[in-house]
C-alpha positions in Angstrom: -36.3 -37.9 59.1 -33.6 -35.9 60.6 -32.2 -36.6 63.6 -30.5 -34.5 66.6 -26.9 -36.1 67.3 -25.4 -34.2 69.5 -24.1 -30.3 70.6 -20.5 -29.3 71.9 -19.9 -27.8 74.9 -17.4 -25.2 73.6 -18.2 -22.4 71.8 -16.9 -21.4 69.0 -15.7 -18.2 67.7 -15.0 -17.0 64.3 -12.1 -14.9 62.8 -14.9 -12.3 62.8 -15.3 -12.6 66.9 -18.9 -13.6 66.5 -19.6 -16.4 68.4 -21.4 -19.8 67.7 -22.7 -23.0 69.4 -22.6 -26.2 67.1 -25.0 -29.1 66.8 -24.5 -32.1 64.7 -27.2 -33.7 63.0 -28.1 -36.7 60.9 -30.7 -38.4 58.2 -30.6 -41.5 56.4 -30.8 -42.2 52.9 -32.6 -44.4 50.6 -29.5 -46.8 50.7 -30.1 -47.6 54.3 -26.8 -45.5 55.4 -26.4 -42.2 57.2 -25.3 -38.6 56.8 -24.0 -36.2 59.5 -23.2 -32.4 59.5 -23.0 -29.6 61.7 -25.3 -26.6 62.4 -23.6 -23.3 63.5 -26.2 -21.1 65.5 -25.2 -17.4 66.6 -25.1 -16.9 70.5 -25.8 -13.1 69.8 -28.5 -13.4 67.0 -28.6 -14.0 63.6 -28.9 -16.6 61.4 -27.9 -20.1 61.4 -26.2 -21.9 58.6 -25.4 -25.7 58.3 -22.3 -27.4 56.5 -23.2 -30.0 53.4 -22.4 -33.7 54.2 -19.8 -34.2 56.6 -19.9 -37.9 57.2 -21.8 -41.0 55.7 -21.8 -43.9 58.8 -23.7 -47.4 58.6 -25.7 -46.1 61.5 -26.8 -43.2 63.7 -25.1 -44.8 66.2 -21.7 -44.3 63.9 -22.3 -40.7 63.5 -22.6 -39.7 67.2 -19.5 -41.8 67.2 -17.9 -39.7 64.8 -19.1 -36.6 66.1 -17.2 -37.4 69.5 -14.0 -37.6 67.7 -14.3 -33.8 66.0 -11.7 -31.5 67.0 -12.0 -27.9 67.5 -9.9 -27.2 64.5 -11.8 -29.4 62.5 -15.2 -27.4 63.4 -13.6 -23.8 62.7 -12.8 -25.2 59.0 -16.2 -26.4 59.2 -17.5 -23.2 60.1 -15.7 -21.6 56.9 -17.0 -23.8 54.7 -20.9 -23.4 55.8 -20.1 -20.1 55.6 -19.1 -20.4 52.1 -22.8 -22.0 51.1 -24.5 -19.4 52.6 -26.4 -17.5 49.3 -25.1 -13.8 50.1 -21.4 -15.4 50.6 -21.8 -17.5 47.0 -23.1 -14.2 45.4 -20.4 -12.4 47.0 -17.5 -15.0 45.6 -19.5 -14.9 42.1 -19.4 -10.8 42.3 -15.5 -11.4 43.0 -15.2 -14.3 40.5 -16.6 -11.5 37.7 -14.7 -8.5 39.0 -11.8 -10.9 38.2 -12.6 -11.4 35.1 -13.7 -7.7 34.2 -10.2 -7.3 35.1 -8.5 -10.1 33.0 -10.8 -9.0 30.6 -9.5 -5.2 30.7 -6.1 -7.0 31.0 -6.7 -9.0 27.7 -8.2 -5.9 25.9 -5.6 -3.7 26.8 -2.8 -6.2 25.8 -4.5 -6.4 22.6 -4.6 -2.7 21.9 -1.2 -2.9 22.3 -0.5 -5.5 20.1 -2.9 -3.8 17.3 -0.6 -0.5 18.3 2.3 -2.6 17.4 1.2 -4.2 14.5 -0.1 -0.9 13.1 3.1 0.7 14.0 5.2 -2.7 11.9 2.6 -2.3 8.9 3.7 1.6 8.8 7.3 0.1 8.7 6.9 -2.5 6.5 5.1 -0.4 3.7 7.9 2.6 4.8 10.6 -0.2 3.7 8.9 -1.2 1.1 8.1 2.0 -0.8 11.9 3.0 0.2 12.9 -0.7 -1.7 10.9 0.2 -4.4 12.5 4.0 -5.0 15.9 2.2 -4.7 14.4 -0.3 -7.4 13.2 2.7 -9.8 16.6 4.5 -9.4 18.6 1.6 -9.8 16.3 1.1 -13.4 16.7 4.3 -14.4 20.5 4.2 -13.8 21.1 1.2 -15.6 18.4 2.9 -18.5 20.5 5.6 -18.9 23.9 3.7 -19.1 22.3 1.7 -21.7 20.8 4.7 -23.6 25.0 6.4 -23.2 26.5 3.2 -24.6 23.7 2.8 -27.7 24.3 6.6 -28.3 28.2 5.9 -28.3 27.8 2.7 -30.6 25.5 4.8 -32.9 28.3 7.5 -32.9 31.0 4.9 -33.8 29.1 3.4 -36.5 28.2 6.6 -37.9 31.7 7.7 -37.6 32.9 4.4 -39.4 30.1 4.8 -42.0 31.8 8.4 -43.1 35.1 6.5 -43.1 34.5 3.9 -45.1 32.2 6.4 -47.7 35.2 8.5 -47.9 37.1 5.6 -48.7 35.3 4.2 -51.2 35.0 8.2 -52.9 38.7 7.7 -53.0 38.9 4.4 -54.4 36.6 5.6 -57.1 38.6 8.9 -57.7 41.8 6.8 -58.2 39.8 4.5 -60.5 38.7 6.8 -62.5 42.0 8.2 -62.9 43.8 5.4 -63.8 41.2 4.5 -66.3 41.4 8.2 -68.3 45.6 7.5 -68.3 44.9 3.8 -69.7 42.6 5.5 -72.7 44.6 8.4 -73.2 47.6 5.8 -73.4 45.9 3.7 -75.9 44.8 6.3 -78.3 48.0 8.4 -78.9 50.7 6.6 -81.3 54.5 6.6 -80.1 57.0 9.4 -81.2 58.6 7.1 -83.6 55.9 5.8 -85.5 54.3 9.2 -85.2 57.9 10.7 -86.9 57.6 7.5 -89.4 53.9 8.5 -90.6 54.7 12.2 -91.0 57.9 11.4 -93.6 55.5 9.3 -95.6 52.7 11.5 -96.1 55.3 14.5 -97.2 56.8 11.9 -99.8 53.5 11.4 -100.7 52.8 15.2 -100.9 56.1 15.6 -103.1 55.0 12.7 -105.8 51.8 14.3 -106.6 53.6 17.5 -107.2 56.3 16.2 -109.3 54.9 12.8 -111.3 
């Protein structure tokens, strides 16, 4: 059961210049203790609104004693807390929070878009560097292949020249060997000059004997 505790004599002026009368109410709960809170009544019409529980005491008298020690500054803070509990205030706060979340989401999306654009640019640059490296590698391989082909061609030319020189030397050697063999054979088939003369004399003597026996 709700009990009226007291009403403050001063009129509370809110930051928006609206004036309120403040009352304290209390109610007991199952544990036997008493909760106290404030209710604000506008002087010039409008809806009243209340705070959540502001104190918990052992008795209704203790709640009344607590209420007598409340300052104006405390009541102004309680007014702000009560306003924050209004449905429209909660909705406005939720809308503001949603706007903040939306702005944050847009900022994150923009950041992701910028990161994606930067990543695409980096990917393009990496692809360009890869193509340049591949082209340079192919050029170096082509130059190395041309150099190797040139070296092989020079080696082949040198080998062919050496083969021609060896063939020429072989023919020269064969030619000299044939001439030497012919000289040896000719020398072996002809008698010495003195032996030839003696043979001629013996042949002439034999002829004379046949003519004059």
